[in-house]
C-alpha positions as a printed Julia matrix, in Angstrom:
255×3 Matrix{Float64}:
 -26.54    2.12  36.14
 -23.92    4.8   35.46
 -23.05    7.38  38.1
 -21.21   10.69  37.73
 -18.92   12.63  40.02
 -19.97   16.24  39.42
 -17.08   17.86  41.25
 -14.95   19.84  38.74
 -11.49   18.54  37.95
  -8.9    21.34  37.49
  -6.68   21.18  34.42
  -3.5    23.27  34.49
  -2.32   25.03  31.34
   0.78   27.02  32.23
  -0.39   29.07  35.22
  -4.04   28.85  34.25
  -6.45   26.3   35.71
  -9.47   25.24  33.67
 -12.21   22.85  34.68
 -11.81   19.67  32.68
 -14.41   17.01  31.95
 -15.25   14.77  34.89
 -14.97   11.01  34.6
 -18.09    8.85  35.01
 -18.31    5.92  37.35
 -19.16    3.49  34.58
 -20.96    1.23  37.06
 -22.61    2.73  40.15
 -23.58    1.0   43.4
 -26.88   -0.25  41.99
 -25.12   -1.59  38.92
 -22.66   -3.57  41.04
 -25.53   -4.98  43.11
 -27.21   -6.24  39.94
 -23.9    -7.59  38.6
 -23.18   -9.42  41.85
 -26.7   -10.88  41.99
 -26.54  -12.01  38.35
 -23.13  -13.65  38.78
 -24.02  -15.53  41.96
 -27.27  -16.78  40.42
 -25.53  -18.07  37.28
 -24.1   -21.13  39.1
 -20.67  -19.48  39.1
 -18.85  -20.05  42.39
 -15.77  -18.71  44.16
 -12.6   -20.19  42.71
 -13.99  -20.54  39.17
 -12.4   -18.59  36.29
 -14.14  -15.3   35.5
 -14.34  -13.67  32.06
 -15.53  -10.06  32.03
 -16.65   -8.38  28.8
 -16.27   -4.6   29.11
 -17.1    -2.14  26.29
 -14.2     0.08  27.4
 -10.87   -1.09  28.87
 -10.48   -0.99  32.62
  -6.74   -0.6   32.09
  -5.77    2.08  29.59
  -2.4     2.86  28.04
  -0.45    5.6   29.78
   1.32    6.49  26.53
  -1.91    7.6   24.87
  -3.23    9.28  27.99
   0.02   11.23  28.39
  -0.24   12.35  24.76
  -3.78   13.61  25.31
  -2.83   15.33  28.55
   0.25   17.09  27.16
  -0.85   17.99  23.63
  -4.56   17.73  22.89
  -6.51   18.68  26.01
  -4.4    21.73  27.01
  -5.03   23.21  23.57
  -8.75   22.57  23.95
  -8.71   24.17  27.39
  -7.48   27.5   26.01
 -10.04   27.46  23.22
  -8.07   26.14  20.25
 -10.22   23.96  17.96
  -8.33   20.69  18.31
 -10.46   17.78  17.19
  -9.43   14.26  18.02
 -11.47   11.12  18.57
  -9.68    9.83  21.66
 -10.76   10.43  25.23
  -9.29    9.78  28.66
  -9.93    6.24  29.86
 -12.67    6.79  32.42
 -11.84    4.08  34.96
  -8.37    5.43  35.65
  -9.63    8.88  36.59
 -12.31    7.79  39.04
 -10.71    6.16  42.07
 -14.01    5.31  43.76
 -15.37    3.56  40.68
 -12.21    1.53  40.09
 -12.0     0.61  43.78
 -15.51   -0.83  43.59
 -14.35   -3.06  40.76
 -11.34   -4.28  42.76
 -13.42   -4.83  45.92
 -15.91   -6.93  43.98
 -13.11   -9.02  42.5
 -11.72   -9.55  46.0
 -15.14  -10.65  47.21
 -15.7   -13.03  44.29
 -12.11  -14.38  44.48
 -11.96  -16.02  41.02
  -9.26  -18.49  40.07
  -8.27  -16.14  37.26
  -9.83  -12.97  35.82
  -9.84  -12.13  32.11
 -11.19   -8.83  30.75
 -12.14   -8.61  27.06
 -12.62   -5.05  25.8
 -12.64   -2.79  22.77
 -14.28    0.53  21.85
 -10.87    2.2   21.54
  -8.53    2.96  18.64
  -5.83    0.44  19.47
  -5.17   -3.13  20.58
  -3.17   -4.02  23.67
  -2.75   -6.57  26.46
  -1.94   -6.05  30.12
  -1.46   -8.11  33.28
  -2.03   -6.81  36.8
  -1.06   -8.52  40.06
  -3.17   -7.07  42.88
  -2.03   -7.02  46.5
  -3.88   -6.29  49.72
  -2.11   -6.15  53.08
   1.14   -6.89  51.22
  -0.17  -10.29  50.08
  -0.77  -11.29  46.46
  -4.5   -11.82  46.03
  -5.51  -11.6   42.39
  -4.15  -11.66  38.84
  -6.09   -9.87  36.11
  -5.41  -10.14  32.36
  -6.98   -7.65  29.96
  -7.04   -8.09  26.19
  -8.23   -5.23  23.98
  -8.75   -5.21  20.22
  -9.21   -2.27  17.85
 -12.09   -1.42  15.48
 -12.44   -3.71  12.47
 -13.31   -1.07   9.88
 -12.47    2.45  11.08
  -8.82    3.3   10.57
  -7.26    4.67  13.74
  -4.92    7.62  14.26
  -5.45    9.64  11.1
  -4.41   13.21  10.36
  -1.59   15.25  11.88
  -2.46   14.32  15.47
  -2.55   10.66  14.51
   0.89   10.9   12.93
   2.28   12.64  16.01
   0.76   10.02  18.3
   2.22    7.17  16.23
   5.72    8.67  16.48
   5.46    9.13  20.25
   4.02    5.65  20.8
   6.67    3.96  18.64
   9.42    5.75  20.56
   8.09    4.99  24.04
   6.44    1.59  23.72
   9.68   -0.38  23.41
  11.07    1.2   26.57
   7.91    0.26  28.49
   7.55   -3.36  27.45
   9.87   -4.69  30.18
   8.85   -2.24  32.9
   6.43   -2.8   35.74
   4.21    0.02  36.93
   2.72    0.35  40.39
  -0.66    1.87  41.14
  -2.2     2.15  44.6
  -5.5     3.17  46.16
  -5.36    5.06  49.45
  -7.78    5.88  52.25
  -8.55    9.22  50.61
 -10.12    7.51  47.57
  -7.14    8.41  45.35
  -5.54    6.28  42.65
  -1.82    7.03  42.54
   1.04    5.87  40.34
   4.48    5.3   41.83
   6.54    2.85  43.83
   5.24    1.64  47.18
   7.35    3.13  49.98
   7.41    2.77  53.75
   6.09    6.31  53.98
   2.88    5.68  52.03
   2.43    1.98  52.85
   0.27    2.65  55.92
  -2.19    4.75  53.89
  -2.7     2.2   51.11
  -5.74   -0.08  50.98
  -4.43   -2.09  48.03
  -1.91   -1.78  45.22
  -1.24   -3.44  41.9
   1.77   -4.27  39.76
   0.94   -3.6   36.1
   2.86   -4.94  33.12
   2.12   -4.46  29.42
   2.28   -7.67  27.38
   3.67   -7.85  23.85
   4.36  -10.24  20.96
   8.0   -11.02  20.03
   8.15   -7.76  18.03
   8.0    -5.87  21.33
   5.07   -3.63  20.37
   2.68   -3.0   23.26
   0.23   -1.01  21.12
  -1.19   -2.03  17.74
  -3.02    0.6   15.71
  -3.83   -1.48  12.62
  -7.39   -2.78  12.37
  -7.6    -6.27  13.83
  -9.72   -9.0   15.38
  -8.59  -10.44  18.71
  -8.43  -14.22  19.08
  -7.86  -15.58  22.59
  -6.91  -19.19  23.37
  -7.56  -20.36  26.94
  -6.41  -23.73  28.25
  -6.05  -25.14  31.75
  -2.41  -24.02  31.82
  -2.07  -20.86  29.72
  -3.67  -17.94  27.91
  -2.48  -16.82  24.46
  -3.58  -13.72  22.59
  -3.5   -13.24  18.81
  -4.37  -10.19  16.72
  -5.65  -11.13  13.27
  -4.75   -8.38  10.79
  -5.21   -7.99   7.04
  -1.68   -9.03   6.09
  -0.35  -10.85   9.14
  -1.07  -12.14  12.64
   0.59  -10.84  15.8
   0.98  -13.71  18.28
   1.66  -12.96  21.93
   3.68  -15.15  24.24
   1.74  -17.65  26.33
   1.07  -16.52  29.89
   0.24  -18.64  32.91
  -3.48  -18.33  33.61
  -3.08  -19.0   37.33
  -2.05  -16.4   39.88
   1.6   -15.66  39.37
   4.07  -12.92  40.15
């Protein structure tokens, strides 16, 4: 059910442009048709809560992606043998694929949407408020846990990433990030202005969630434990020596 965009994506290294790896549409049109049919035939109905289990996160962490973009991939592009087990989060770099996900959520119109994911080297939590025609339509919560056994971020690149993440994560925990999708099938980060408002099909307000410690990324091995009640959602990360408990968040649509 996976589709690929075969058009080359240019990667700039100094004044040199190299063709980088293209991002797959993790679910193609046929896949969404099957998903929609399966959901609607499962006795689920519009207005019910919706829990989505995704092998990879739909919302990645910009800190890690910036690290890969600035340090790892440029060195690979010029032929240096940099080996690292992290890759760009595919959903973010394929606007058409991510738009299909949002359009399906809009069509289903769940009371609340929760994404459970893994298959990455870190744990995190994020909330997105999605707007269409300037009106708040959906709230999505994503909770990601790390591998149980494989230790993440080893070697010199792992040490460098840990330093960068520790420095930047605290400054990002209280910030809100805006991402929009325009009529040219582009996902763009940045504030919504009067100039670009007329070209936007929808936009979202993204906020990283954190426990009282303020960390938005956890690189120790853990198991995620999610508590869902009628009023709130609470995330916990069970680690070898301690448990990181997140603040409770309202499960209903909220700004």
